[in-house]
N, C-alpha and C positions, 0 to 999 in steps of 0.2 A: 380164168378171167371172166368178167361179166361183160355185157354189152356196153357200148359207148353211146352216150348222148352227146351229139355234136363232137364226137371223138374225145369226150372227156369223162363220161360217166363210166369209169373203169376202176375196179377195185380188186386187188390181187388176193386170191386165195381165201376170201371170207365173205360174209354177208355185207352188202352195201349199206342197208338201212341202219344197222346198229352203228356203223362207223360215222355216218352223217349225224345221227342223233347224238352220238357221244360228243363229237366236236362242237355241235351246236348248243348242247345243254349239258354241261359237265356236272351239274348238280345231281344228275341221275347216275353218274359213274363213280364207283368207290375209288378213293385215292389211297394207295398203299405206300407207306414209307419204306424205302430201301436204303441199304448202306451206300454211301457215296463211293463209287469205285471208278472215278474218271481218270485216275492216274495210271495210264497204261505204260508199262515200262519198256515194252518192245519197241525199239527204234527202227526196225526194218520198215522199208517202204510198204505201205499197206495197199491192198488191191481196191480198185474202184469199179463197182459193177453197175451196168445199166441193163434193164430188162427190155426185151423186145416182144411184146404181145403179138400173138398170131393174128387174131381177128382185127385188132385196131390198125395194124400195119399192112394188112393183106393187099390193099390196092397199090401200095408202093413197092412191095417186094415179091409178090406171088409170081409175076411175069417179067421181072427186071433185075438182072444181076448188076446192071449199071447203077440202079438206085441203091442197091445194097452196098456197092463199093463207095458211092457218094456219101452215104450216111455213116458207114463205118469209118471212113476217113475223118469225118467230123468228130465222131466218137473218140478216135485216137488223138486228134489234135486238141480236143478239149481236156484230155488228161485221164480219161477212163482207161482201165487196163483189161477189163473183162466184159464180155457181153453174155447175156443169158437169153437164148433164142427159144421161144415157146414153139414146140413142134407137135403138141397135142392140145388143141383148143378144147373148150368145154363140150363141144358136140361129140368129141371122143374119137374122131378119125385123126389121121396123122400126116405129118409132113416129113417123113423119113421112110426108109425101106423096111417093110415087114410084111409077112404073109398072113397075119392073123386079123387084120382089120383094114378097112378101105383107106385110100388116100383122100385127103381133103380136096374137093373140087370147087367148092364155093363157100364163102363165109358172108355173114351179114355185116354191112358197113354203113356208116352214116355219110351221106353224100348230098351236098346242097342243103336241103331242109327235110330230108326223109331218109329212112332206112331202105336199103336195097341189097341185093346179093352181088358180090363181085366174084367172077369166075376165074379160076386158074386154068390157063390153056398151055402153059409151058410144060415141057417134059423133063427138064433138068431137075436134079435132086436139090430140093429146097435147103435142107440142112447142110448138105455138102458144100453148097455155094457159100453159105455163111462161114463154114469152117475154112475153106480155101482162101477166101478173101480176108477173113479175120486174121488168120495165121500169117498171111502175106504181109499184113499191116502191123504185125507184132502184138495182136490182141489174143488173149485167151478166150476160147469159145466153149460155152457150156450150153447143153440142151436141157430144156425143161418140159415136163409133161404135166397136164392136169390128170391126176391119178384116178380117183374113184368117180369118174363121170362116164356117161354113155349115150348122151344125146341132148339135143336142144329142140324145144318147141318155140318157134319164133313168133314174136308179137308184131304189132304195127302192120298187120295185114300181109306180112310176107308169105305166110304159109310154108309149105315145103320143109316140115320138120326133118332134122337130120340126125344120124347117128345109129349105132348098133342096135339100141333098144327099139328104135322105130323100124329098122330094116328086118329084124329077126324077132318075130313074136315069141319064139321058143325061149328067148332070153328074158322074158318079162320078169321072171322071179329073180333075176340079177338086180333089177331095180329096187331101190330101197322102199321099205314100207313105212309110211309116215303116221305119226300119232297126232291126228288133228282133232279139233273140237267136234268135228262131224263123225269121228271114229277112225279106225285104222284103214288106211288106203294105200295101195301100191302107187308109187309116184307116176306111173304111166296112165293111171286113171284120173290124175289131176289135170283138168283142162282149162282152168281159169288162168289168171295172170300171175299166179304164184308157182313156184317150183318149176319154172320153165327150163332150167338146167336139170337134167335128169341124172341124179346121183345113183351110183351103184351101191350095193350093200358091202361094206368093207369086211364083214365077218364071213361072208360066203367064200368058201375055199375055191370054188370054180372061178369066181371073180378074181381072187388073188392070183391064181395061177395064170389067168389071162393077162393080167398086168405084168406079172413077172416075165412072161414070154416077150411082151413088148419091151421091157427094160433090157432083156438079154439081147434083142435085136438092136436096140439103140446103143448099147455099149460096144457094138462092133464098129461104130464110127470112131474116127480119130478126134473125138471131143476131149477137152481138158476136164470136163466135169458134167455131171448129170444132177439136176435139181428136181425134187418132187414138189409139186404144187397140188393143193387140194388132196393131200394124202390124209384124209379125214372123213368123218361123217358129215353130212350136210349141215345139220344143226341138232338141237336137243330133241327135235321131233323124229329123228331117225336113229337106228333102224329097229322096227318093232315087228318084224316078220316072225312067223312060226319058227323059221330056221334059227334066227337069232335068239328067240325066247328059249328054245331047247338048249342052245349052246350056253346061255346064261344059267339056266337051271343046272346044267352039268358042272358049270364053274363053281356055283355056290353050294352044290350038293343037296338041293331041295327043290320041290315044286313051288312055283309062284302062283298063288291064287289071286283073283281079281286083277288080272293083267290087262292093261298096263298101269292101272291106277296105283297099284302097290309099288310101281317102279317110278314112273313119271306121270303126273296128271297133265293131260293135254292143256296147252295154253301156258305152261310154266316157261318163264323166260330167265335166262342166266343173269340178266342185269337186275332182276328184282325177285329173288327167291322168296317164297313164303317162309314164315318163321318155323312152321312145322312141315317136315318133308316126309314123303312116303317111306315105308319100311325099308325098301331096297334101293332107294335113290343113290346113296353114296356108293354102295357096292356096284350099282349099275355103271356109274361113272368110272369106277376102277376097272370094271370089265371092258368097257369101251377103250380106255387107254391101253389096256393090255393087248387088245386086238390090233390096234395101230402099232404099238411097240413091236409086237411079234412079226407083223408084216414088214416093218422096216428092217428087222434083222434078216428076213428072207430076201428082201430087195437088195440090201447091201451085199449079201453073199452072191446073189445072181450077177450084179454088176461087176464085182471084184473078180468073180470067176472067169469073166470074159476078158477083162483088162484091169489088173490090180492097180494101175497107175491113175485111173480115172478118179477125180475128186467126187465123192458122193455127198450130196447136200440136200437141203430142204428149205422151202420157204414157209414161214409161219407168221401170223399176226402177233404183234408185241403185247397185246392185251391179255397177259397170262391169267389175271384174276378171274376172267370169264371164259378162257379158251377151252375149258372143259365142255362148253357148249358144242364144240367140234369133236370131242372125244379124243383129245390129244394132250399128252403131258410132254411138252418139249424141253423141260428142264433136265438138269442132271439128276440121276437117281440118288445122288448124295444130298439133294435139296429136299428138306423135310416139308413137303407141301401141307400136310395136316397141321403142323405147328403154325403155319402162316394162315391157312384157310380151313379152320376146323369145321366150318359150316357145311362144306361140300366134299372135303377130301378125307378118305380113310387113311389109317396108318400105313396101309400097303400101297396107296396111290403112288407114292414116290418110287416104288420099285419099277414102275413102268415109264419113268422118265427116259427119253430115248436119245438125249444129247450125245451120249458116249458112242453112239453108232454112226455118227455123221462126221465127215471131215470138215464141213463148213455149213454154216446156217445163215440164211438171209432173213432179217427181221423187218417186218413192216412197221415202221415207226410213223404211223399215219395220223398225225395230229394237225391242228389248224395252223395256218401260215403265221399267226401271231404267237404260237406256242413252240418256239424252237429250243430255247434253253430252259433247264429246270430239272426237277426230279419228279418221280412218280409217273403213273400212267397218264396218257393223253397229252404229253408233250414230246417232241422229237428226241431231245437228248435224254429225257427221263426213260423213254422206252429202251434206249440203248444201255443206260445205267442198270435198269432192271434186268435186262438180258444178261449182262455180265455177272450179276449176282446169282441169277438162276442157273446159268450154265456151269459155273464153278470151274472153269478151265477145261471142261470135257471136250469142247470143240471151239474153234474160232468162229467168229460171226461178224457180219456187217449189217448195220441198220440203216434205214433211210426213209425218205418221204415219198408220198404219192403227190407229185406236184401238179396233177391235173384235177384231182378230186377233193383236195383239202379245201376247207372253208377259208375264205379270205375276209375277215371282218373289215369294216370300213376304216380307212386310215392306215391299213397295213401296207408297208413297202414290200411288195411280194418279191421283187427282184433281189433285194437285200436278204430276204428270208431264204430264198433259194441258195444264195451264196453261203449263208450262215449254217445251212443244214450240213454242209461238208464238215465244217469244224465241229459242230455239235455231235455228229455221229462218228466221224473217223477217230476222234480223240477220246471217245468213250468205248471203243471196241477195237476190232481187228480189221476194219475196212469201212467202205462207204457203199451204199446201195441206193439206186434211184429207180423209181417206177414212174413213168414208162417213157421210152424214147418218143412216142407219139406226142406226148405233152411238151417235151423239150422242143420238138420241131414246131408245134403249133404256136407256142408262146415265145419262141426264139430265146430260150433260156441258156443257150450254149455259152455266151460270154460270162454270164453270172456264175455258172458252174465252173468254168475255167478259172475265174477269180478265186473261188473257194479252194479248188484243187491246187492252184499255184501257191496260194498262201500256205496250205498244208505242206507242200513240197519244200517251200523255202525255209520252213522251220524244222524240218526233219533231218536227222543225221543220216547221211548216205554212206 
């Protein structure tokens, strides 16, 4: 997750600026036509997920099990069936028991008209409290981690940067190396207002083993599922370390001269690729997707070896046409990406689709509040239709809105939009997903969500 502005500037698992830019100026976003696949034949009652971000909700839950019970009761009464509790925020420390990284002691929050730190003084197990209370109420409880992150450098005069990369200078090379217009630079050497969340290098085997150990410890809890968030590269600028360059050269079987320009020219943006691309550009995207795919295979094995009954899942943004920016192919390996997107996908890119390695997927269907029904990217229902076509039955999924960060054009009935997201998403896939509980509480969306869920339940064969 990213920081909140007035507890609302929060965007799950991806860059905030492209999202706002996309919703505000759709002419910059390619619209792709997909088969209409809204007729979901499965009549079983579908799950309804609500996400609980760690940082946004920290003042409410860090020190109060009463507040957890109060809000989870509301979640249950509204008609949600599943909660997803973020237990590893972007600064990279954790809210569950493990011996390999520190516990979260404080997180940055918006209070009044300024950012400040909120401290956790309680000693009880944060995740276990959600599990115990959630299960008592009849909710399924899933834990989520921000995967390839290792620290935050805070803005707004807060100071006190946090996370493994700041505590342990020997781990600096775990941090991703960025391909910026000023040259190649380790993310820990970026001190301006960009790249304040310090990503790790997903290619680095030591980094992968560190995350796998965390997942093994997390799987010891009696959670119903584990979801990976930010299981990706930061964006198209990463990773360009010597380590990753060598791995890429081994992958393609030749040396790369004029690195990185023969791979990715700095300043290249996924939303506006130039007509002529560098020699290795498409192969580089394939290589990145392979590394994330192969890590996912390891992660699934790790989780299932501890508890085979845990549902293994992932969150991704629904904008597949540009998601290569993050180094992820979340489609089925049966989906021929190159046939649909020949500009950037190799014939082998499809081989690293990872949908078949997950039990469930959460899709960020993050469009504007006046874009609920339709087809194609950048409307809520369209994201879900696209996902169904991309996943090809390899895994079940639930799409849904970000009801705190979406743009709300003048004249939009936002409460009706909230209600309609349930119908638009749940009838286009295998469930419903909403981000984030903090927004529902702030804008009091509970009754409008309940209306949508009740409408769905009233028309579903039980």
